[in-house]
matplotlib code that plots the C-alpha trace (Angstrom):
import matplotlib.pyplot as plt

x = [123.6, 124.3, 124.7, 121.7, 119.7, 121.1, 120.1, 116.5, 116.1, 114.7, 114.6, 111.3, 109.8, 106.5, 104.7, 105.8, 104.6, 101.4, 100.5, 100.8, 99.3, 96.2, 96.0, 95.6, 93.2, 91.0, 91.0, 89.7, 87.1, 85.8, 85.9, 85.0, 82.9, 80.9, 80.1, 77.5, 78.4, 76.5, 75.3, 73.5, 73.3, 74.6, 77.8, 80.1, 78.5, 74.9, 75.7, 77.5, 74.9, 72.1, 74.5, 75.3, 71.6, 70.7, 73.7, 72.2, 68.8, 67.5, 65.0, 61.5, 59.7, 61.5, 60.9, 62.7, 66.2, 67.9, 69.8, 72.7, 73.2, 73.2, 75.5, 77.9, 77.7, 78.5, 81.3, 83.0, 82.8, 82.8, 82.9, 85.7, 84.4, 82.6, 79.2, 77.4, 78.5, 77.0, 73.8, 73.4, 73.6, 71.1, 68.5, 68.6, 67.8, 64.6, 63.3, 60.3, 60.8, 64.4, 64.0, 61.6, 61.7, 63.1, 65.4, 65.2, 62.1, 62.6, 60.5, 61.2, 62.3, 64.0, 64.0, 61.5, 61.0, 61.5, 65.2, 64.8, 67.6, 66.8, 66.4, 69.8, 70.5, 69.9, 66.3, 65.4, 64.9, 65.2, 65.1, 65.2, 62.3, 60.4, 62.3, 65.7, 65.2, 65.3, 68.7, 70.1, 68.3, 70.5, 73.7, 74.3, 74.6, 78.0, 76.5, 78.7, 82.4, 83.1, 86.4, 88.1, 86.7, 89.4, 91.0, 90.5, 88.0, 84.9, 84.0, 82.0, 80.4, 81.8, 78.3, 74.8, 72.9, 70.4, 67.2, 65.8, 67.8, 68.4, 70.6, 67.6, 65.0, 66.4, 69.1, 71.9, 73.8, 77.3, 80.5, 84.0, 87.3, 86.8, 83.7, 80.0, 77.0, 73.2, 71.0, 67.4, 64.8, 62.7, 59.5, 60.2, 57.5, 58.8, 62.6, 61.7, 59.6, 62.5, 65.0, 63.0, 62.4, 66.2, 66.7, 64.3, 65.9, 69.6, 69.9, 67.1, 67.6, 66.9, 63.6, 62.4, 63.6, 61.9, 58.5, 58.6, 60.8, 59.1, 61.5, 62.5, 59.8, 60.4, 59.0, 57.8, 56.1, 56.0, 55.9, 58.7, 59.4, 61.8, 61.9, 64.8, 66.9, 65.8, 66.6, 70.2, 70.9, 69.6, 72.1, 74.9, 74.6, 74.2, 71.1, 68.9, 65.3, 62.8, 61.2, 57.9, 55.6, 52.1, 49.7, 46.3, 44.3, 41.0, 38.1, 37.2, 34.5, 34.5, 35.3, 39.0, 41.5, 44.2, 47.0, 47.3, 50.9, 50.2, 53.8, 57.2, 60.2, 62.7, 65.0, 63.4, 63.3, 59.7, 60.4, 62.7, 60.3, 57.3, 59.5, 60.8, 57.2, 56.4, 59.2, 57.9, 54.6, 56.1, 58.4, 55.4, 57.4, 54.3, 51.2, 48.3, 49.5, 47.4, 48.7, 51.0, 50.3, 51.9, 49.0, 50.8, 49.9, 49.9, 47.6, 50.1, 51.7, 49.7, 51.1, 48.1, 49.0, 45.7, 45.3, 43.7, 40.3, 40.8, 44.6, 45.9, 46.4, 48.2, 50.5, 51.4, 52.0, 54.3, 56.2, 56.6, 57.7, 60.5, 61.6, 61.2, 62.1, 58.3, 60.3, 64.1, 66.3, 67.1, 70.9, 71.4, 74.9, 74.8, 78.2, 78.7, 81.5, 81.4, 84.3, 86.0, 86.1, 83.9, 82.0, 79.1, 76.5, 73.5, 70.0, 70.9, 74.3, 72.8, 70.3, 72.8, 75.4, 72.4, 71.5, 75.3, 75.5, 71.9, 73.3, 76.1, 74.1, 71.8, 74.3, 76.2, 73.1, 72.2, 75.6, 75.3, 72.0, 73.0, 76.1, 73.6, 71.1, 73.9, 75.5, 72.0, 71.0, 74.2, 73.2, 69.6, 70.6, 72.9, 70.1, 67.6, 70.4, 70.8, 67.3, 67.1, 69.9, 69.1, 69.5, 73.0, 73.8, 72.7, 74.8, 77.8, 77.3, 76.9, 79.9, 81.9, 84.1, 83.2, 81.8, 85.0, 85.3, 81.6, 81.7, 85.1, 83.2, 80.1, 82.5, 84.3, 81.4, 78.6, 80.6, 79.2, 80.9, 82.4, 79.6, 77.0, 78.4, 78.5, 74.8, 74.0, 75.4, 73.9, 70.4, 68.0, 65.9, 62.6, 63.7, 63.6, 59.8, 58.3, 56.9, 60.5, 61.5, 58.8, 59.8, 63.3, 62.2, 60.0, 62.9, 65.1, 62.8, 62.4, 66.3, 66.5, 64.2, 65.9, 69.3, 68.1, 66.1, 69.6, 71.7, 69.2, 69.5, 73.4, 73.5, 70.9, 71.1, 67.7, 66.5, 68.7, 66.9, 63.6, 64.2, 65.6, 62.3, 60.2, 61.6, 61.7, 58.0, 57.5, 59.0, 57.0, 53.7, 54.6, 56.1, 55.3, 53.5, 52.0, 54.0, 54.1, 55.9, 54.4, 56.4, 55.9, 57.7, 58.1, 59.4, 56.7, 57.7, 56.9, 55.2, 54.9, 52.8, 54.3, 50.9, 51.8, 55.0, 53.9, 51.1, 49.4, 49.4, 49.8, 53.1, 54.7, 57.5, 60.7, 63.8, 66.6, 69.0, 71.8, 70.5, 68.3, 65.3, 62.8, 59.2, 57.0, 53.7, 51.0, 50.6, 54.1, 54.1, 50.9, 52.4, 55.3, 56.0, 56.7, 59.8, 61.4, 62.1, 65.8, 67.5, 70.6, 69.9, 71.9, 69.9, 67.0, 63.7, 63.2, 60.4, 57.8, 54.5, 52.0, 52.8, 51.9, 53.9, 53.1, 54.4, 57.9, 60.2, 62.9, 65.5, 67.5, 70.9, 73.0, 75.8, 73.1, 72.2, 68.7, 68.3, 65.1, 63.6, 60.2, 58.6, 58.2, 61.9, 62.7, 63.6, 60.4, 61.6, 60.0, 59.4, 61.9, 64.8, 67.1, 66.2, 68.9, 71.6, 71.8, 75.4, 74.9, 73.6, 74.7, 78.0, 77.6, 80.1, 80.9, 79.6, 76.6, 73.1, 69.6, 68.0, 64.6, 62.4, 59.2, 56.8, 54.6, 52.1, 53.4, 56.5, 54.4, 53.1, 52.9, 55.1, 58.6, 61.0, 62.7, 66.2, 68.5, 72.2, 74.1, 76.2, 73.2, 72.2, 68.6, 66.7, 63.6, 63.7, 60.7, 59.8, 60.0, 63.7, 64.4, 62.9, 65.4, 67.8, 68.4, 71.2, 69.1, 69.9, 73.5, 74.1, 72.7, 71.7, 72.5, 69.7, 72.0, 75.4, 77.6, 80.1, 82.5, 83.3, 82.2, 78.7, 75.7, 71.9, 69.9, 66.4, 64.4, 60.5, 58.0, 55.3, 52.8, 51.5, 52.5, 51.3, 51.7, 51.5, 54.1, 57.2, 61.0, 61.9, 65.7, 67.6, 71.2, 73.5, 74.2, 70.5, 69.4, 66.2, 65.0, 61.6, 60.7, 58.3, 58.9, 58.4, 61.5, 63.3, 63.9, 63.0, 66.5, 67.7, 68.8, 72.7, 72.5, 73.7, 70.9, 71.1, 71.9, 69.4, 70.5, 73.6, 75.6, 78.9, 80.7, 77.5, 75.9, 72.5, 70.7, 67.4, 65.3, 61.5, 58.5, 55.8, 52.6, 52.0, 50.6, 52.8, 54.9, 58.4, 60.4, 64.0, 66.4, 69.7, 72.8, 72.4, 69.3, 66.7, 63.3, 61.4, 58.3, 57.8, 55.1, 57.0, 55.3, 57.3, 60.0, 59.4, 58.9, 61.9, 63.7, 65.9, 69.7, 69.3, 71.1, 67.7, 67.2, 68.2, 65.8, 67.7, 69.0, 72.6, 74.6, 78.1, 79.1, 78.2, 75.6, 72.7, 73.1, 70.5, 70.6, 67.3, 64.6, 61.4, 57.8, 55.6, 51.6, 50.2, 49.6, 53.2, 55.6, 59.7, 61.9, 65.4, 68.3, 71.4, 75.1, 74.6, 72.1, 69.0, 65.6, 63.6, 60.1, 58.2, 54.6, 54.6, 51.2, 53.0, 55.0, 53.8, 54.8, 57.7, 58.8, 62.0, 64.2, 63.6, 66.0, 62.8, 63.1, 65.7, 64.1, 67.3, 70.7, 73.5, 75.8, 74.1, 72.1, 74.4, 74.2, 71.2, 72.5, 69.2, 65.9, 62.7, 59.3, 56.4, 53.3, 50.3, 48.1, 51.3, 54.5, 57.5, 59.8, 63.6, 66.1]
y = [129.3, 125.7, 125.0, 122.8, 125.7, 127.6, 125.2, 125.1, 128.8, 129.5, 133.0, 133.2, 136.4, 137.8, 137.5, 133.9, 133.2, 134.9, 133.4, 129.8, 130.6, 132.2, 129.3, 127.0, 129.1, 129.8, 126.0, 125.3, 127.7, 127.0, 123.1, 122.9, 125.8, 128.2, 126.3, 123.2, 119.8, 119.5, 115.8, 116.8, 120.4, 121.0, 122.9, 120.9, 122.8, 121.7, 118.4, 117.7, 119.4, 116.9, 113.8, 114.7, 115.0, 111.8, 110.1, 111.5, 110.1, 113.7, 112.9, 113.8, 111.0, 111.8, 114.8, 117.9, 118.7, 121.9, 123.3, 124.2, 120.3, 119.6, 122.6, 121.6, 118.0, 119.3, 121.7, 119.0, 116.2, 117.4, 121.3, 122.9, 126.6, 129.0, 128.0, 130.9, 129.9, 126.5, 127.9, 130.3, 127.5, 125.4, 128.2, 128.7, 125.1, 125.3, 129.0, 128.2, 131.5, 130.7, 126.9, 125.3, 122.1, 123.0, 120.3, 121.1, 121.8, 124.3, 125.2, 128.8, 131.9, 131.1, 134.8, 136.0, 137.6, 141.2, 140.3, 139.7, 137.5, 134.1, 133.4, 132.1, 128.4, 127.7, 128.7, 126.9, 123.6, 121.5, 118.0, 116.9, 117.3, 114.3, 115.0, 115.3, 111.9, 111.1, 112.9, 110.7, 107.5, 104.3, 106.2, 103.3, 100.9, 102.1, 104.0, 107.1, 107.5, 108.1, 110.0, 110.7, 114.0, 116.7, 114.9, 111.2, 110.1, 109.7, 109.3, 111.6, 111.3, 113.4, 113.6, 112.4, 109.8, 112.7, 110.7, 113.8, 116.5, 118.8, 121.3, 122.4, 122.0, 124.2, 126.1, 127.7, 131.2, 131.8, 133.5, 132.2, 133.4, 134.2, 132.3, 133.1, 131.0, 131.9, 128.9, 129.5, 127.0, 124.7, 122.8, 119.3, 117.5, 119.4, 118.3, 114.6, 114.5, 116.4, 113.8, 110.9, 112.0, 112.6, 108.8, 107.7, 110.3, 110.7, 113.1, 115.2, 119.0, 121.9, 122.8, 119.1, 119.3, 123.0, 121.3, 119.9, 122.7, 125.9, 128.0, 128.7, 128.0, 130.4, 129.7, 133.1, 132.8, 135.8, 136.3, 135.7, 137.7, 136.9, 133.4, 134.1, 134.9, 131.6, 129.7, 131.3, 130.5, 126.9, 126.6, 128.7, 128.7, 132.7, 134.5, 137.4, 137.8, 139.9, 138.8, 140.7, 140.7, 139.4, 142.2, 143.1, 146.5, 146.1, 148.7, 149.9, 152.1, 156.0, 155.2, 154.6, 151.9, 150.1, 147.8, 144.5, 142.8, 138.9, 137.6, 139.6, 138.6, 135.9, 137.1, 140.8, 142.0, 142.8, 145.1, 147.3, 147.2, 148.5, 151.3, 152.2, 152.5, 154.5, 156.9, 157.4, 158.1, 160.8, 162.3, 162.3, 160.8, 159.1, 161.1, 159.2, 157.2, 157.7, 154.9, 151.6, 148.9, 145.3, 143.2, 140.0, 137.2, 133.6, 133.2, 134.6, 137.7, 140.7, 144.4, 147.1, 150.3, 152.6, 155.3, 158.6, 158.9, 159.3, 157.9, 156.3, 152.7, 151.1, 154.0, 154.1, 150.3, 150.9, 153.3, 150.9, 148.0, 150.6, 152.2, 149.6, 145.7, 144.9, 143.9, 142.8, 141.6, 138.1, 137.1, 133.5, 132.4, 128.7, 127.5, 124.1, 121.7, 119.0, 116.5, 118.8, 121.6, 124.9, 125.0, 127.0, 124.3, 124.4, 122.6, 119.4, 119.0, 119.4, 116.6, 114.3, 114.9, 113.9, 110.8, 109.5, 110.0, 108.0, 105.1, 104.9, 105.1, 102.6, 100.2, 100.2, 100.1, 96.9, 95.5, 95.8, 94.5, 91.3, 90.6, 90.9, 88.5, 86.1, 86.0, 85.5, 83.0, 81.0, 81.1, 80.1, 77.2, 76.0, 76.3, 74.1, 71.6, 71.6, 71.1, 68.2, 66.3, 67.7, 64.7, 64.2, 68.2, 68.1, 64.9, 66.5, 69.7, 67.8, 65.6, 69.0, 70.5, 74.0, 76.5, 76.6, 72.7, 72.4, 74.8, 72.7, 69.4, 70.4, 72.0, 68.6, 66.2, 67.7, 70.1, 73.3, 76.4, 78.6, 80.9, 78.3, 76.6, 80.1, 80.4, 76.7, 76.8, 80.4, 79.0, 79.4, 76.3, 77.8, 77.9, 74.1, 74.1, 72.8, 76.2, 77.9, 75.2, 76.5, 80.3, 79.3, 77.9, 80.8, 83.1, 81.1, 81.1, 85.3, 85.6, 83.7, 85.8, 89.0, 87.7, 87.2, 90.6, 92.2, 90.4, 91.5, 95.1, 94.8, 93.3, 95.4, 99.2, 99.3, 97.6, 99.9, 102.9, 101.3, 101.2, 105.0, 106.1, 104.3, 105.8, 109.1, 108.9, 108.0, 111.1, 113.1, 111.4, 112.1, 115.5, 117.2, 120.6, 122.8, 125.4, 128.7, 131.0, 132.2, 132.4, 134.7, 134.7, 138.6, 141.4, 144.0, 147.7, 149.9, 152.9, 155.7, 158.5, 161.7, 162.6, 159.4, 161.1, 164.8, 166.6, 168.5, 172.3, 175.6, 177.6, 180.7, 180.0, 182.4, 182.2, 184.8, 185.6, 184.9, 181.3, 181.3, 179.2, 178.6, 178.0, 179.2, 178.5, 180.9, 181.6, 182.7, 185.0, 186.9, 187.1, 189.0, 192.0, 191.0, 192.9, 191.4, 188.2, 187.6, 188.4, 190.8, 194.1, 193.6, 190.4, 190.3, 188.2, 186.1, 184.2, 184.7, 182.8, 180.7, 176.8, 173.6, 171.2, 168.8, 171.0, 171.0, 174.1, 174.7, 177.2, 178.4, 179.9, 182.3, 179.6, 177.1, 175.0, 173.7, 172.9, 170.8, 170.6, 169.4, 172.0, 169.6, 168.9, 172.5, 173.8, 174.9, 178.3, 181.3, 184.4, 186.3, 183.5, 183.7, 180.0, 177.5, 178.5, 176.2, 175.8, 173.5, 170.7, 172.0, 173.2, 176.5, 179.2, 182.1, 184.2, 182.0, 183.4, 182.5, 184.2, 182.5, 180.1, 178.2, 175.8, 173.1, 170.8, 168.1, 167.7, 165.8, 169.0, 169.8, 173.0, 174.1, 176.7, 179.1, 180.1, 182.9, 183.7, 187.1, 186.1, 185.4, 181.8, 180.8, 177.5, 175.7, 172.8, 170.5, 170.6, 166.7, 166.8, 168.7, 166.0, 165.7, 162.5, 160.4, 162.8, 166.1, 166.6, 167.0, 167.8, 170.5, 169.6, 171.3, 172.9, 174.7, 174.3, 177.6, 177.8, 180.6, 181.2, 184.7, 183.8, 183.5, 183.0, 186.0, 184.7, 181.6, 181.7, 178.9, 178.7, 176.2, 175.3, 176.3, 179.8, 180.9, 184.4, 184.5, 186.3, 186.7, 190.2, 190.9, 194.1, 194.7, 196.9, 199.0, 199.5, 197.5, 195.5, 192.4, 190.7, 187.3, 184.3, 182.2, 179.0, 179.9, 178.6, 174.8, 172.4, 170.7, 168.7, 170.0, 169.5, 171.6, 175.2, 176.1, 178.3, 182.0, 184.3, 187.6, 188.7, 190.6, 191.4, 193.2, 193.7, 191.5, 191.1, 192.9, 191.2, 188.6, 188.4, 186.8, 189.3, 189.5, 192.0, 194.7, 194.7, 197.5, 197.4, 199.6, 200.7, 202.1, 203.5, 204.0, 207.7, 207.4, 207.9, 205.9, 205.0, 203.2, 201.6, 199.2, 196.3, 196.7, 199.7, 197.1, 195.4, 191.7, 189.8, 186.4, 184.9, 185.6, 189.0, 192.2, 193.9, 197.7, 200.4, 201.4, 204.4, 207.4, 207.2, 210.2, 211.2, 212.1, 210.1, 207.8, 205.8, 202.3, 200.0, 198.9, 197.4, 196.5, 194.3, 194.1, 196.0, 196.9, 200.3, 199.4, 198.5, 200.5, 200.6, 201.0, 202.1, 201.4, 203.7, 202.9, 205.9, 203.9, 206.0, 204.4, 206.1, 205.0, 205.7, 204.7, 203.2, 205.0, 208.4, 208.1, 208.2, 205.6, 206.8, 205.8, 203.6, 206.6, 208.3, 208.1, 208.8, 211.3, 211.5, 210.2, 210.5, 212.7, 210.2, 212.8, 213.5, 210.3, 207.6, 205.1, 202.6, 199.1, 197.4, 197.9, 196.0, 195.8, 195.8, 194.1, 195.1, 192.0, 189.3, 189.4, 191.2, 189.9, 190.9, 191.9]
z = [177.1, 175.7, 171.9, 172.2, 173.3, 170.5, 167.9, 169.0, 168.1, 164.7, 163.2, 161.2, 160.2, 161.4, 158.3, 158.0, 161.7, 161.5, 158.0, 159.5, 162.8, 161.2, 158.4, 161.1, 163.1, 159.8, 159.2, 162.7, 162.6, 159.0, 159.6, 163.5, 164.6, 162.1, 159.0, 158.7, 157.6, 154.3, 155.3, 158.8, 158.4, 161.9, 163.3, 165.5, 168.7, 167.5, 167.0, 170.2, 172.2, 170.3, 170.9, 174.7, 175.3, 173.8, 175.6, 178.8, 178.1, 178.0, 175.1, 174.1, 176.0, 179.2, 181.7, 181.0, 182.8, 183.7, 180.7, 182.9, 183.5, 179.6, 179.1, 181.7, 180.1, 176.7, 177.9, 180.0, 177.6, 174.1, 173.6, 175.5, 175.0, 177.1, 178.6, 177.2, 173.6, 174.0, 175.9, 172.8, 170.2, 172.3, 172.8, 169.0, 168.5, 170.5, 168.8, 166.7, 165.0, 163.7, 163.0, 160.8, 162.7, 166.2, 167.6, 171.2, 173.3, 176.2, 179.2, 180.3, 178.5, 175.4, 174.1, 171.6, 168.2, 169.8, 170.4, 174.3, 175.6, 177.1, 180.7, 182.4, 181.8, 185.4, 184.9, 181.7, 181.3, 178.1, 176.2, 172.7, 170.5, 168.9, 165.3, 167.0, 167.7, 163.8, 163.5, 166.0, 165.2, 164.9, 165.8, 168.5, 165.4, 164.2, 161.3, 161.6, 162.4, 166.0, 167.1, 170.3, 172.1, 173.1, 176.1, 174.7, 177.4, 175.2, 171.7, 169.6, 166.1, 163.3, 161.7, 162.9, 160.9, 160.1, 158.8, 157.1, 155.2, 157.9, 156.2, 154.1, 156.4, 159.2, 157.4, 158.5, 159.5, 160.3, 159.7, 159.6, 158.2, 154.6, 154.4, 155.4, 155.1, 154.8, 154.0, 154.2, 155.9, 153.8, 154.2, 155.3, 153.2, 150.0, 150.7, 151.4, 148.1, 146.2, 147.7, 146.7, 143.2, 142.7, 144.1, 141.2, 138.8, 139.4, 136.2, 137.2, 136.4, 138.9, 137.4, 138.1, 141.7, 142.0, 141.1, 144.6, 146.5, 145.5, 147.5, 151.0, 153.6, 156.7, 160.3, 160.3, 157.1, 154.8, 151.1, 149.1, 145.7, 143.0, 141.4, 139.3, 142.4, 144.2, 141.1, 140.6, 144.5, 144.1, 141.0, 142.1, 146.0, 145.5, 144.9, 146.2, 146.3, 148.5, 151.5, 152.6, 155.5, 155.1, 155.6, 155.0, 155.0, 157.2, 157.5, 161.0, 162.0, 161.0, 157.5, 158.6, 157.7, 159.7, 158.2, 160.1, 160.0, 160.4, 159.5, 159.4, 157.4, 158.8, 161.6, 161.7, 165.2, 165.8, 168.6, 166.5, 163.4, 165.4, 166.9, 163.4, 162.1, 165.0, 164.6, 161.0, 162.5, 165.0, 162.2, 160.0, 157.1, 156.0, 156.4, 157.5, 160.6, 163.5, 165.9, 165.9, 168.4, 168.7, 169.6, 169.4, 171.9, 172.5, 169.7, 167.2, 165.7, 165.1, 164.5, 164.0, 162.1, 162.6, 159.8, 160.0, 158.1, 154.1, 154.4, 151.5, 153.1, 150.0, 149.6, 153.4, 153.2, 149.9, 151.8, 154.9, 152.6, 151.0, 154.2, 156.9, 157.5, 156.4, 153.2, 153.4, 150.7, 151.6, 150.3, 149.7, 150.4, 150.5, 151.9, 153.7, 154.6, 151.9, 152.5, 154.7, 152.4, 152.5, 149.0, 147.5, 147.0, 144.9, 145.7, 144.0, 145.5, 149.1, 148.0, 146.5, 149.4, 151.7, 149.8, 149.8, 153.2, 153.9, 151.7, 153.9, 157.1, 155.9, 154.8, 158.0, 160.0, 158.0, 158.4, 162.1, 162.0, 159.6, 162.2, 165.2, 163.6, 162.6, 165.9, 167.5, 165.0, 166.0, 169.7, 169.0, 166.8, 169.7, 172.2, 169.9, 169.3, 173.3, 173.8, 171.8, 173.5, 176.8, 179.1, 177.3, 177.9, 181.6, 182.5, 181.0, 182.9, 186.1, 185.5, 185.0, 187.7, 187.0, 184.5, 182.4, 182.2, 181.5, 178.5, 177.5, 177.7, 175.7, 173.0, 172.9, 173.1, 171.2, 168.6, 170.2, 169.5, 172.1, 172.3, 172.0, 175.1, 176.9, 176.2, 177.1, 180.5, 181.1, 180.5, 183.2, 184.2, 183.0, 179.5, 179.4, 179.0, 175.7, 175.1, 175.2, 172.3, 170.2, 170.9, 169.8, 166.7, 165.9, 166.6, 164.4, 161.6, 162.1, 162.0, 159.2, 157.2, 158.6, 157.5, 154.2, 154.0, 155.3, 152.9, 149.9, 151.0, 150.9, 147.7, 146.1, 145.4, 144.5, 147.8, 149.9, 148.3, 149.0, 152.6, 152.5, 150.7, 153.1, 156.0, 154.8, 153.8, 157.4, 158.7, 156.0, 157.2, 161.0, 161.1, 157.4, 157.9, 155.1, 153.4, 155.5, 153.2, 149.9, 146.6, 144.0, 140.9, 140.1, 142.4, 142.6, 142.1, 144.9, 143.7, 146.6, 146.0, 147.3, 148.9, 151.3, 152.6, 152.7, 154.4, 151.8, 152.5, 151.3, 152.3, 151.1, 149.1, 148.4, 146.1, 146.0, 143.3, 145.6, 146.0, 149.3, 149.2, 152.1, 152.7, 155.5, 156.7, 155.8, 159.4, 160.0, 156.7, 157.6, 161.3, 159.8, 157.9, 154.1, 153.5, 156.8, 154.7, 156.4, 153.1, 153.0, 151.5, 148.3, 147.5, 145.3, 145.7, 142.4, 143.2, 146.2, 145.8, 147.5, 146.5, 147.7, 149.4, 146.6, 143.8, 142.3, 141.8, 139.3, 139.7, 137.0, 137.1, 134.9, 134.4, 132.7, 135.6, 137.0, 140.6, 141.3, 144.8, 145.6, 147.8, 150.7, 150.8, 151.3, 154.9, 156.8, 158.1, 159.9, 157.4, 158.9, 158.7, 155.7, 154.8, 153.4, 150.7, 147.5, 148.1, 151.1, 149.0, 145.2, 144.3, 142.9, 141.4, 143.2, 140.4, 139.8, 140.7, 140.2, 137.2, 137.2, 139.3, 138.3, 140.3, 138.8, 140.1, 137.9, 135.9, 133.2, 132.1, 128.5, 127.5, 126.9, 128.2, 126.0, 127.2, 125.6, 126.4, 126.6, 123.7, 121.4, 121.6, 121.9, 122.3, 123.4, 125.6, 126.9, 130.5, 130.5, 129.4, 132.6, 134.8, 137.9, 138.1, 141.2, 142.5, 142.2, 146.0, 145.5, 142.1, 139.7, 135.9, 132.9, 130.9, 128.5, 127.2, 127.3, 124.7, 126.4, 129.8, 129.4, 128.2, 130.7, 130.5, 130.4, 129.9, 130.7, 130.2, 130.2, 127.6, 128.2, 124.7, 121.0, 120.4, 116.7, 117.6, 120.2, 119.5, 120.5, 121.2, 121.5, 122.6, 122.7, 124.5, 121.7, 120.9, 118.4, 118.7, 116.5, 116.5, 115.1, 115.4, 118.3, 116.3, 114.2, 117.5, 117.3, 120.3, 121.6, 124.6, 127.8, 127.0, 123.7, 123.1, 120.9, 117.7, 116.8, 118.2, 116.8, 114.6, 117.4, 115.7, 118.6, 120.6, 123.3, 124.3, 127.1, 127.1, 125.1, 125.7, 124.7, 123.3, 121.6, 118.5, 120.7, 123.9, 124.9, 126.1, 128.8, 128.1, 130.7, 129.5, 131.1, 131.5, 133.2, 130.2, 130.2, 127.1, 126.5, 123.0, 121.3, 120.0, 116.5, 116.0, 115.2, 111.9, 112.2, 110.7, 110.6, 113.4, 113.4, 111.6, 112.8, 113.6, 113.7, 116.0, 118.5, 120.1, 118.1, 117.8, 119.5, 118.3, 121.7, 124.9, 123.2, 125.0, 125.7, 126.9, 130.5, 130.9, 128.4, 129.3, 128.4, 130.8, 131.1, 132.0, 135.5, 136.0, 138.2, 137.8, 140.6, 139.5, 142.1, 141.3, 142.4, 144.8, 146.8, 145.5, 144.6, 141.8, 141.4, 138.2, 136.6, 133.5, 132.7, 133.3, 130.4, 126.5, 124.0, 121.7, 118.4, 117.9, 116.9, 120.3, 123.3, 125.7, 128.7, 131.6, 134.9, 136.9, 136.9, 136.8, 138.1, 141.2, 141.7, 140.3, 137.3, 137.3, 138.7, 139.2, 137.7, 139.3, 137.7, 140.2, 138.9, 141.0, 140.5, 141.2, 143.0, 141.8, 139.1, 138.8, 136.5]

ax = plt.figure().add_subplot(projection="3d")
ax.plot(x, y, z, "-o")
ax.set_aspect("equal")
plt.show()
């Protein structure tokens, strides 16, 4: 290997090479592919398509030509990329649902709002639309910079003259390296009026311009909500608004209604939208939809959602707005190439750049026209002079050897210029008539007027602006159309009634101590044995009742957590299935269990819960303070703050309204009882610990219950004794006191309370023991005792085991457990 070869080898890090190469690639795709120019609103491929078709004479006043011919022309001369990308860009320029003012007319299948692909380019035909001619007008008058194409065989424009603000009118969308753009379409008339106003008032504020440009105007119409977001986008280039379909609710026969969708949001796929709405119908996510039909035809878009009788039409519509593309969030990201740099641009900046471009275009066009007029005037002056000395001119020409000699003789003999001499010798004989002299004189006067006019325009900025204004007004008059998109200042909050999403029906609800929850249809429940509920043998039913699917379920655990579930959210299972365990969605501790569960038809209900803990805390908390948050599906909510790890909740009861007679009845393990009024317990928030319930010392609470003056309490001790006692046997006291003994203390093997709960005469108690035995006893079979009695033995702990679970069975209601 030679030294010269060695000298050409460079050692570069991969980072340096990749950085430099990617930088060049990024610059190319930003400037030359994905982002539009702020002046004409076109990407390079779009500009090349329009220019190539114009050069080829494929204009609105000529017959259509095969799209493949135009694509080949663009690819061969200006755009050395794949034909598919050129054809896709060409098709988009022809789609009336994508562009506010399509720049290409196409015969054949050019796609659809359903997302159907266009036919192959060999089948379709295209030509420039009439308004596209305004984009290219005067391009042959040196109005824009022309540069060599990729192989230096042709020249192409760096920008089109663009006689209307195309960037705003037709918008743009694109993704490049590090930049993306999303500029919405606007109304042509409004945009032109704002442009003219800005010419007259260069210091105009955004609010002034927005008197003309109310907001985007999409070809698909719709309703845009959120004026603040639009204004922010027009100010900074970034903003957000909601775009909603235009709908109406119609009454049809049979006392039914239907929702008719007449316009859908911009760039939403109609077929996928209809499919999504139909899926909602099939999955019954919104109750009341009978049928979904796409009735769109050549007359326009029409989607019909037929509803069932007595369905909540507005509620269903709100649900569809929230859960389908009937309402979308439109994010403005107005990025355009300005002086070869990508920039976030606001409304005023776009219009200012457009005006700057137009002033350059009209100035160059006027200079071109002025030079042409001067050149022609020079020729006409020469012809008029020649006709005034016609005989001498003819004599001179006849005496000349050839054309070149004749021109030289005319220049030397009569002081004609080279160009005038060329025009004279090229003159046809019929032009020598008297009529033609008059025509030349008229032409000279006309040219003189034009020269004066062009000079005036070039020397006076106001005259230049007058020309631009006049031409813009002509375009507005010729192509302007009424606004399609309605702008509303405020974003409406979508309130969805639960009745819309849920079929209202009664179900059998079950909640178990170990955390299993299920709902079953009444049909499944009635067809099964009630005891065959799918729970494990050691599990206990906490709540079993008929509930409505629109009801709300609150489940309270011994660790101070409350879990919320709408009944309709609970998995619908067969009665003999176990159901869903709460730990599948909400994290529970290993030793956490459900102690109480309640259903409510409304969480706005007046009332409060009373909570008490084993270590002697008590409080009241309003139902409305336990309303679920947004994360209720995955996280439990605290309803009481436990001060120690050993403490746990032993009581949760709901009180519908203030009851001055309602009392708190507390019993401890060591056999103490305390009774006081409930109104001594303060009402506090969910995350509080509460106040002292009872002076426990080294004892702990077995139960806390809400009782009335004449209630009775059933007590079961660890030695298997049962005692029934009226609560008024315990003197009424104050909260946080020690209380009085409700069992007689024995020196040897004293009784300790295992269970205590209010009962009525018709109740039954089922005592389960550690030996697996079940002892059933009727409350009515046992007399009331005084507070010094230890009751009577109902089981032999030596042979039958110690009590481990006591269940109260109430005849008129379902069971409640301890």
